[in-house]
C-alpha positions, 0 to 999 in steps of 0.5 A, a space after each residue: 278044880 281051882 288053881 291055887 298057885 304056880 311053881 316054876 323050876 329053872 335048871 342051869 348047867 355050867 360045865 359039869 355042874 347042874 343047879 336049879 332055882 324053884 319059885 312059888 307064887 303062893 305060900 300054899 304050894 311051898 310044901 310041894 316046891 320042897 318035894 320038887 327040890 328034894 327030887 332035883 337034888 337027887 338028880 
């Protein structure tokens, strides 16, 4: 199995508000980062 990229999810909390930032190091994995972002928005 070959690694094609890395996605990093950072989660922040200020008072009662939770936010996140997602970074991808390769354009190939960007669609997967969108799925993660959609899932986190529901959190």
